[in-house]
N, C-alpha and C positions, 0 to 999 in steps of 0.2 A: 464175186462178192461185191455188193454195192455199198457206197458210203453216203449217208445223208449229208446234203449240202445246205447250209444256211442260205436262203434266198437273198438276204441282205448282203452277205459276203460275196455271193456270186455276182450281184449287181455292181458291187464296188469292192473288189478284192484289196485295193490299196488303202481303204479306210481302216483306221484302228478299231479292233474288235471291242476294246474296253470302252471307247468313246461311244460306240453304237449301242452297247448293252447297258450303259449306265443310266439311261433315261427310265427304264422300267423299274430299276431298284433304287433310284435316288430318294424316293419318299419312304423307303422301309426303315432306315436307321432313325430319322427323327420321329416317325410314328411309334417305333418301339420304345424310344426314350420317353416319349410323352405318356404312353400307356404305363410303363414302369413307374414313372414319376407320380402319376395319379394314384396308382395302387399303394405306393409308399406313403403318399400324402394321407390317403384314407386310413391306412394302418396306424400311422403315427397319431392321427386325431382320435381314432376310435380306441386304440389300446392305451394311449397316453391320457385319455380323458381330457383333451384340450377343450377349453371353454369356447363356445361359438364366437364370442366377441374377440377372442384372440385369433382363431383360425377355424372357420367352418369346414366341415368335411366336404369333399367333392360330391358325394351323393346328395347332401343337403343342398348344395349349390345347384346341382343338376335338377333336383326336384323343383326348386324355386324358379329356375330358368324355364322349365316346361310350363309351370303354372302361370308365369308372367310373360309368356312368349309373345303375346299380342302387344303388350306394353313395351317390351324390349324392341320388337320390330318397329313400332310406331316412333318411339324415341330415337332408335337408331337411324331411322330415315331423317329425322329432324337434325340430329348431330351430323349425319353424313352429308346432308345438303349444305349445311354451313361449312363443313370441312372442304367439300368439293369446290364451292364458289370461292372460298378463300385460297384454296390451292391453285385454282386457275388464275386468279388475279395476281397472287404473289409470284407464281412462276412466270407469268407473262411480263410483269414489271421487272423481275430479276433478270430475265433473258434480255430484255430491251436495254436495261441499265448496263449489263455486261457487254453488249454490242457497242454501246456508246463509249464505255470505258476502254474497250480494246481498240476502238478507232482513234481515240485521243489519249495519248500517254499521260498527260497531266491529270485528266479526269480519273484515269485509272488509279493513280497514286493517291488522289484525294478521296475517292469513293470507298476504298477498302476500309479505312478507319471508321467512316460513317456507317458502313454495313456492319462492321463489328460492334459498333455502339448499339445499333438496332437489335442485333442478336443478343446483346447482354441485357436487354430489357426483360425483367421477370414478368411472366404472365399474371402472377398474383397481384402485381402492382398495376399492370396495364389494363387488365379487364375491368376492374371497378371504375377506373377513370373514364374509360370509353363508355361504360354503361350509364354513367352520369351525363355524358355528352349527348346521348340519344334517348329516344323514348323508351320506356320500360318494355314495350311490346315489340321493339325492333330487334331484328337479328343482325343488323349491321355491325354492332360492336364485336360480336363473336367472329364474324367473317373478317373484320379488320385485324383482329388478333391473329387469326390463322394466316392471313396474307403477310403480316409482319414476320411471323415465325418462319414461313416458307421462303421468304425472300432471300435470306442469307445463304442457305446451302445451294440454291439454284444459281444465285449471282456468283458466288465464289467458284463453283465448279465450271460454270459456263465461261467465266472470264479466263480461267486457266486454260480451258480448251481452245478458246479463241486466240490466245497468245501463242499456243504451241502449233505453229504452222510450219510445215516442211519448207525449208529454204528453196528447194527445187520448184515447188509450186508457186512460191512467192516470186521467184525470178521469171517463171513462165508467164505469170500474169503481168509482170512488169514489161516483158517483151511484147505483149499485146497491148500495152499502154492502158491496162485496166487499173483503176485506182478506187480508193475510198470504199463506198458501199458495194460496188461491184465485186471487189475482192472479198469483202465480208460475206456477201450472199453466195458467191460461187466457190470460195475456197475455205474461208475461216469457219463459217457456220456448219457446213457438212463435216469438216474435220473435227469440230467440237461436239458433235452429236453424242459420242460415248460419254463425255464429261457432263453434258447437259442431262442425260438420262441418269447418270450417277447421282447428280443433285436432285433430280425429280424423285428417284426412289427413296432417297433420304427424306425429302420433303413430304412424301405421301404419308408416311407414318407420323411424322411430326404434325401434320395437319389435323389428324384425328385427335392426337393428344391435346393440341392447343384448343380445338373446338370443345372437347369434353371438359378440360380444366376451366375454360372461360365461362362455362355454364355454372360453375360453383358460386359465382359472385353476383347473383341477382339476374334480372331480366326475365325473359320467357322461361317458364318451367316446363318445357316440352322436349328436353334433350336427356341424354344418358347421364350427364354430369349432375343435373338437378335431381334425378331419381336416385343416384348414388348417395348424395348428401342427405336427402329426405329419409331414405331407408336406414342409413347409418344413425341418423338422429333419433329414429324410432326404435333403435336397437334391433332392427330386422337385418342382421348381418349377412345371413345366407342370401337374402334378396339383394342386398347391396353388391355382394360378390357376383350375383347373376348379371347385374347390369355392367359390372366390370368385365365379365366374360363377353358380353355383347360389344363393349368398346374394343376389346382385343380382336374379336372377329371382324369388326368394322375396319380396324387398322390393317388387318391381314388382307382384307378385300382391296383396300386402297393400294397396298404394296403390290399385290398380284396384278392389279389393273395397270400400274405403272410398268411392271415387268412385261406384261403382255404388249403394251404399247411400244416398248422398246424393241421387242421381237418383231413386231409388225413393221416398224419404221426401219429397223436395221436387221433384216433376216440373215445377212451374211455373218453375224456375230454368234449364231447358234453353234453349240458344241455337239 
C-alpha cells in the first residue's frame, strides 16, 4: 500500500506544515468577510429603504463605478501620481533626517518634537494655505501635503531602528576603527530596514488619503477628491461613493506595492 507524499514536505520535512499551507488560504477569510459584509449592506439598504443620500446600496455604487470607470481611472492616475511623488519625497527626507538624528544625539532629541508638530498639522488647514502659495494649476501643493504627512511615520520608525543596534555589532565596528557614517551605512541602516518598511507601509496608505483630501480645497480638478466633492454637491451620491471606492483601491495598491518592495529587499523575512 502506497501513501501519497506532499512534494513540499518531502523537499523540506523540517518546515512547519501550517506555515507552508497558510499562503494558499490566507485570502479566504477576508474575502468571505467582505462578501458577507456587502450582502448585509445590500439587504439593510434595500429592505430598510435607506435613502441614497444616507447610504447607497452596493449595487448602485457598482453600477456607477462601471459607468464612470474611465473617469475613475483617469482621476485615479492623477491622484496616484501626486501621492507617489509626495510619498517618495517624504520618505526620502524622513529617512535622511532619521540618519542625521541617529548620528547626532542632540539633533535626535530636538527633531522628535518638531516631527510631532508637523504630524499634528491638519490637512484641512494646510492644503488651502499651500494652494494659495502656488498657481491654481499646479500639483505642487498636493504633493507637499503628502510629503509632510508621510514624513512622520517614516522618520519615527527609521529613527527607532537606527538606534536599536546590537552592541556586539557596534563593538565589532569599533574594533575595526569604523566610525560615523561608515557604521550607519554598514550596520545601522541594514539593521533598521524592518523599521523603515514598517513606516513605509504606514505612509503608503496615508499618502493616498492625503492626496485625495488635499484635492477638496481647490486647485486642479483632475483627481478623485475633486470628483467626490462635485458628485456629492450634485446629490449624485452613488457616483460619489464610486470615486470613494476608487480611492480605496488606490490605497490598497500603494500598500501592496510597499509590501512587495519589502519582500524584494528583505526576502529572508518571508513566512
